[in-house]
C-alpha positions as CSV (number, residue, x, y, z in Angstrom):
1,M,80.0,159.1,120.6
2,I,76.7,157.6,121.8
3,N,74.1,160.0,123.2
4,F,72.4,157.8,125.8
5,K,69.5,160.3,126.4
6,E,68.7,160.3,122.7
7,E,68.9,156.5,122.4
8,L,66.7,156.1,125.5
9,A,64.1,158.5,123.9
10,K,64.0,156.2,120.9
11,Y,63.4,153.0,123.0
12,R,60.1,151.3,122.6
13,P,59.4,148.2,124.7
14,I,58.7,144.9,122.9
15,M,55.3,143.4,123.0
16,E,54.6,140.6,125.5
17,L,53.8,137.2,124.2
18,D,50.1,137.6,124.8
19,Q,50.0,140.9,123.0
20,I,51.8,139.3,120.0
21,E,49.4,136.4,119.9
22,S,46.4,138.8,119.9
23,S,47.8,141.0,117.3
24,L,48.6,138.2,114.8
25,H,46.0,136.7,112.5
26,P,45.8,132.9,113.1
27,S,47.4,132.1,109.7
28,Q,50.3,134.4,110.5
29,M,50.8,132.6,113.8
30,Q,50.9,129.3,111.9
31,D,53.4,130.7,109.5
32,L,55.6,131.8,112.4
33,L,55.3,128.4,114.0
34,D,56.3,126.7,110.7
35,I,59.3,129.0,110.4
36,L,60.4,128.2,114.0
37,Q,59.9,124.5,113.4
38,H,62.0,124.7,110.3
39,I,64.8,126.5,112.2
40,A,64.7,123.9,115.0
41,N,64.9,121.0,112.5
42,E,67.9,122.6,110.7
43,K,69.7,123.1,114.0
44,Q,69.0,119.5,115.0
45,K,70.4,118.3,111.6
46,E,73.5,120.4,112.1
47,S,74.0,119.0,115.6
48,A,73.7,115.5,114.3
49,K,76.1,116.1,111.5
50,D,78.6,117.6,113.9
51,A,78.3,114.6,116.2
52,V,79.0,112.2,113.3
53,E,82.0,114.2,112.2
54,E,83.4,114.2,115.7
55,T,83.2,110.4,115.9
56,E,85.1,110.0,112.7
């Protein structure tokens, strides 16, 4: 069974975007942006492929 008091004691809030930006080195930020761009491109390719398959 889940002990909610114990789980809440473990909780740590996530950093806000401005805190993340200031904690990352500029090259790390570029790496993160590159990864997100790659993921977005892959999703776009999948969507286009699905659209073509639906029309066939």
